[in-house]
N, C-alpha and C positions, 0 to 999 in steps of 0.2 A: 620831419622823421617819426617815426613809426617809435610809440610809445610800446614799453613791457610791459605783457597782461600776466594777469595769473597762469594762463593756459601757455605759456612762453616761457614761464619758471618751471612749470610741472616738467616741461618738454625736455627744456635744459638739465635739470636734476636726472631726468634719464638716460639725458645722454653722456652725462658725466659718470653716470651708474654702467656704462658700456652699455644701455640696452641698445641693440644695434635696428630695431625695429619696432613698430606699434602694430597692432594687429586690431582687427574690429570687425562690421557688420555691416551694411549699406541700410539702417535703420534710420538714419535722418536724426532730427533731435539735437540737444545740446552736445552731445560728443562730439559731433562735427567740427565743434569749436579747438577740442583739443587734435582732433585731426589735421586740420588747417593748420594750428600753430606748428604741426611735428613738421610739415609739409616745407613752410616757412625757415624753418630750422633746418633742413635738409636730414631728420629722421625719416626714413620710409615709409609707409603703412601699407598695409594689407588688407583687403578687405576677404575675410572668407565668408560663407554664405550662411553658418549657423552659430550662434553663440558658443555651444559646447567645443566644435571643430576650432573655431576662434582661441579657445582658453588654450586647448591642447597644442594649438602651432606656436602660442607664447612660452608654455610649461616650455617645449621641448627645444625652444629658442633660447631660452635661459639657460637650460641647461647644457645644451651644447656648447654654448659659448661663454659659459660659467659664469653670466652677469644677469642681472635684472630681466624676466622678459617682461612684458606690458602689454595689457589689452586693454581697449577702450567700448564699454558697454554701454548701450541706450538704458536710458529710464525706462520704468514701467515693467511689462513682461520681460525684459530682455536681463534683466538680474536671475530670475526664474530658470528662462531657459540655459543660463551658462552655469547652473550648479552642478550640471555633470563634470562639466570639463574644469570647476574650479575642486572639486572633489581627486580629478585623476591630479592636479596639480597638490594635493596634499599625498595623498597614496604613495608620489613618485619623488617626495621631496625636491618638489621644483619652484625654482626661484621665479615666481612672477606675480605682477603688481597689476590686478584690478583695478581701473579704472573708470568711478559710475559716477554722473552728474546727478545730484538731487535723490538720492537712496542712501541716508545717513545711519541706517538701523545696519547692525551686523549679518556678517553674510557668512553663511554655512559653511564650512573649512577652512573658513580665512582665519591667519593667525590673531590676528588684530584689524580693528577699523577705524581708519581716520579720517577725522573732517580737515577742510582746507579754507583756511580764511587769508584775504590779500598779506595783511602782518607775517601771516606764519608759512606761506606756500613753500619758501623753499628750504624749510625747515623739515616740514610734512613730507614732504616727495623723499629727500633726504633720509628722513626717519624710516619709511617706506621700504625704500631703496635697499637700506643695511638691514631691518628685520627680514625682510625674504630670502636675503642672501645668509642669515645667521644660523646656525644650528639648534635645531634641527631646522632645513628650509622647508619653504612652505609660500603659497599665499597668502597676500597683505592687499586687506582693502583700501584704496584711496578715494572718497566722495569728494567732488569738487561741484557746490551746487550752482545750478547754471546761469544765475545772477552776477555769480563775480567770477567767472573764468574772462570774461574783457575786460575787468577791471586792474587797474593800473598796482605794480608790485613792484619789490626789489628785488633781484637775484642777490644769492650771497652763496658765497663759494664754499660749502657746508659740504665736509665728507659723504660720499653715498657709498662708500664701500665699507663691508663691515669691520671688525678689529679681527687681528688674526687672532688664530688658536692658540692657547697657552701652551707653553714649551711644557714638554712632558717631562714629570719629576722624577728627579735623580731614584727617591728610593725606590719608585716603581718599577723604574728601570732596570734596577738592580735587580729585584723581585725577579722580573721578568726572565732575564740574561739565566737567574739561576733555570729557574723551571724550564726552559729553553733546554739550554745545557744537563739536563739530567733526564731529557728523553731520547728515546732512543729511534723512535718513530712518530713523529711529529706529522699531523697533517692538517695544510692550511685549507682554508675556508676565505675567500675573498668576497666582497660585497663592496656595495654602490659608490663608498667611500674610497674607491681605488682606482679612479679612472681620472682622476688628474695624471698629465705627463711625468710629471715629478714621482707619483704616488707610482704610479705602475713598476716603471725603473727601478726602485726601490725591492718594491714587491719581488718582480724578479732576481734580484740581488740576493733577495734572501731566498727565496726557492732554491737557487743555484749553489747556495753558501750552506744550506743545511747539510747535502741537499732535502727535498722533501715535495712529497705530491702535492698537487691544488687541486682544488674543485672551486668553482667560481657560481656567484649567481646568475642567474640571467642579463641582469643589470649590469655587473661586471664583465661579460665576457670579451674579451681581450684585452683585457688588462694584464694577463700572462699571455704572449700570444696562442692562441688554437695549435698551431703544430709542435709547439714546446713539448719536450720530451715529457715533461712532470708536470703538465697542463691534462688532466683526466676527464674533465669536461665539465657541463655544464649542472649544477645542483639540483637533484630531482629529477633530471632528466637522461644522465648519463645511466642510473642501474647500478651502477658498481659498488653506492655510497656504504652499503651496510659491509660490504667485505673489505671496504677502508679503513672502516671504522672499529669493524674488531679486531685489526693487526696495529691501528692507532694506541700510542700509549699519552697522547696530548692532540688536543682539538686545539688549532690557532685561530679564532677568527677576526681577519685584516679589514677592519673599512666596514662589518655590516651593519645595515642598517635594523630595525626591529622592523620597520614594515616590507621587509624583505621575504620570503618563502622560504624558509628553510626548516629542514624535517626534524622534528624534535628527538630523534636518534641522535644526532649529533651533541646536543646536549646532555645527553644521559650516559653515553658510553665512557666516556673518557674527562680525565679532566681539563679545562678551557682555560686558554689563555686571551685575551681578547685588548685589539689595539683600535684606538677610531677618534673621530671627537666625541666631546661630550653631549650628553643626549640622546644618542643617535640611537643606543640600544634601550632607552625607555625603562621597560619594567623588567626585562634581563638583563642577570649583572653577572659577568663570569667569576668564575673563581679567583682570579687574578685579570686585571685590568689596569692597564695605560693607555691614559686621556692624553690626547693631542693629534697634532696633526700626521698624516700616516707615514710622511717621508721623514719627519724627523724625529720619529719614534723609531724607525728603522735604522737609519743614520748611525742612531745614537747605540742602538742594541748591537749593532755592527764591530763596534770597539770594543764591548765586552765580554763577546761572543770569540772574540781572535783566538787564535788557538785552540779551542776546544773540539772535542771528538764531534766526528761526521755523525749524520742519522745513519740510522742500519738497515735501511728500507730494502728489501731484494730489489734489485732492478728490472730484472727479468718478468718479477710479478705483476712487479707494475707497469709493463709494457705489454704481458699478456690482459691487463687489466682495463687500462689503454685502448689499444686493438679490442676488445671484447663490445666496449660501450659505443665504441664503431660502428662495430657490427650487429649492435641491437638498432641502431636509426636505418641501417642498411635495408636490415629488414621490414622496413617498415612501409618499403614500397615504392608506387610510384611518386607519394608525396616528398621522399629522402632524395632519389631520383632530380625529380625537377627541382629542389633548391641546389641538388651538386651541379648541375645543369646552369642554372643561375648564375652560379656563383663561378662556376669554368669560364663561361661567355663574358664576364663582365671584367674589369682592368682591377690593380690595386686600389686600396681607399674607398670601393663600393659599400655605402652603407644599406643596411636592411632594416627595415622596420618589418614587425610585424604584431597581430592579432591575438591575444587571450582566445585560447580555444582548442579545440581536440589535434591541430595542426601544431601547436607551437611547442611541444617539446620536441619534436620531429624537427622543425625550423631552425630552432634551437643546437640541437645538436648539429644537424647537417651545415649550417654556414660557418664557415671556418671565417673568427675574427682576430686580424693578427694586433690591430690597435686598439685601446678603449674608444667609445661612444659609435663604433663602428656596428654594432647591431641595437634597434633600439626597439623595443619592447617598456612594457607597462609592470608595473606590481599590481595593480588592482585585476585580480585572475578574474572577474567579470565583465571588466571591461570589452565592450565591445563599440568599433568604429574608431580608433584610437592610430591604427596603420596608415591610412590616408592621411591624415591631418600632418602625421608625426612627418612622413615624406616628404610632403611640401616644406614642410618648416625647417627638414634636412637640406630640402634642392636651394631654398632658400641663401643658409648657413653655408654650404658649401656648392656654389654653381657651376664650380667645375669638376664635379663626383658625380659619378651616377649612381640613382636609388633605386633599390627594387621593395617594392612591398607585398608583403605577404599577408592573406586575409582568406577570410570564409564568404559565402555568400551575404551570412549575418551582419556581417563584420562591414563587407563593402555597402548592403543597404544601409544601416545606420550611419554612414558617412555618406551615402552618394552624392548629397549636395558638391560635395567638393570635388567631385570630380569636375563637374564647370568651373569653380576653381583654378584646378592643376591645369586645364586646358586655356582659362584665361591668361593665365601667367605664362603659357608655354611652357611647362616644366615636362622633361623627359622622363616622368615619372612609370616605369614598368610596374604594373598592379597584378600581380598571380594571385586569383580568387578561387580559392578550392571548392570545388561543388560537388555535394553530397545528390545525387538522384536522387535518392529514397526518401529524403528529408527537403529539401529545399526546393522550393514552389517556383520561386524567382529565377531570372536566368542573368547572369553576368553579362554577357554578350549584350543581349538588350536593353539591360539597361546603362550601361556605358553608353550603346550609340545614341541613347536619348538624351546624354547629354555634348554629344558633337565628338564621344570621345574613339578613336578605333578600338575595335575589339575583335578575337578571335577566340575558338574554342580548341582544348587540345583534349585527347582522348589516350594520351602516350605518351610515349620519351620523345619519341621521332617528331609527334608533329606538337609537341610541345618546342623542342630546338627551332625548329622551320617559324614558330609565332614567334617565339623570344627574337632570334636574328632578324624578322622584320620588322619587333618593336624596338632593338635596340640600333638599327639603322635609319627611325625617326629620330624626328625632332621635338615632338609634342608627346604627352601622355598616351600611353597604350593597356590597353587588361587584357588580360589573357585569361580566358576561364579553364579550368584544370578539372575533368571529371577524374576527381579522386575516390 
C-alpha cells in the first residue's frame, strides 16, 4: 500500500480548497514531485511555457472558480521569472498559491510566505488556501523543501475555505438607508466584488428598485448586463462620467476595490456611500461605509428602503447618455467594428479577454457582456501579455464556451510562447491581434505560424469577418492580425 507523503497532503489540501488544477512549467527539479502527486490524486496539471504565464493562468483560474488557484514553480531562476505573474495576482486580487521547493525566503507581492514540515503540512496548506481567499485576496507563497516532499505525513481534515465575511452592522445599514432615501439622483458605481452570481442579482435589484444608472469598472463588466437600460457603460471608457457626476447628488460605490482605476472626480463631486468587504478600499474611506458581503448588504437595505420615494433621474436624458457612450465607441473605427463582429458571430456565454493598451477602452465598450466574468481584463494598466494566458485558463475552466482574445502586437509578443501551449492543448481560442503598421515591426501572422498556429491577416471589416468565420469553424487556436 502506497504511503501518504507530504506532497500528497499538499495536493489533498488544494483539492479540498476547490483548486481545479495545478499549473507549472516543464523545468524539472523537485517541483515534479508535487506534479506527480497531483496526477496520482486526479488533480489535473497543465504546463505553460513560461513562469509568468503559468502564474496568470493560475490566478485567472482561481478568480473564475472562486477558489484558490495553484502554480508550481521550480527552484532557482524560476521564482525570479515568476515575479511579474505574481504581481499580476496582487494587482487583480486573485487567489493563487505559489508552490516552491527550496525557496524559503519571502517572494515579492505575496501576502505571506509559509514553510512546510511533515508534521505541519496539512495545516500549512489549509492556512495558505484560506489566506489567499481572505480579503483582500492575493498570492500566498508556500515553500516545501525538496528533501521532505517524499516523507510520510498524516492528512488532517482542516478547513481550507475562508471564514464568511462579517454580517453588516445594523447601525451602518440604518445610516446608509437614510442617505439613500434622501438622495434624488444616486449614481451607482460597481466594482470587482460585485461579480459573484448572488451579488450581481442583488446589484440589479437595487438599480431597478431605486431606479439609478450604473457605471461598472472593467473588471465588473457584466455584473449588470450591458443591454440593461440602466447600464451606462464602463467607468473611464464611456466618456459620460462627468455629466452623470454633475447631476448626481450621491455616489454609491458597490464592491469597488482600491486597486481598480476609478477617476478621482468620482470621490469629489458628491457625497459617497460605499459597501463592500473590509479592507477592499484600503486607504480610501467613503463618507459612509457599510462593511460586509454585497448581497447581504443590499438585501438588508431593501427592507429599510421599502416604500421610500423613487429616484428622480430623467429617463430620456439617461437614454441619450447611454446612446452617446455607444456612439463614441462606434467612432473608433475598425477596432469597434471588429469587436462587434466577433461578438455577433459567437454564441451566448462567449468569454472575451483583453490586454491593456490603446485598444482596451474600445474593446471594453464594444463587447457586450451579460454576466459577470464574461470579460476578463487586468487592473494592471501596464500589463502586457495577460490576454492569451487568461484565454487559455478560461478555456480550461469552461471548455464548452468560446473564448476570444483581444491583444496587440506587443501583447502577443510578450506571451508568444503560450501560442505553443494553446496549440498543444487544442484550445479553440481566437486571438485578434491589433497591429499598427507605423510602430509594429513584428508580424503576428509570422509569429503565430512559427508556433504552428493557423493565422491570417485582415485590413477591413469584410476580410476580418471571413477570417473569423474560418477560425470559428476550426477546432484549434487561430490568430487574426488586424491592421488597425
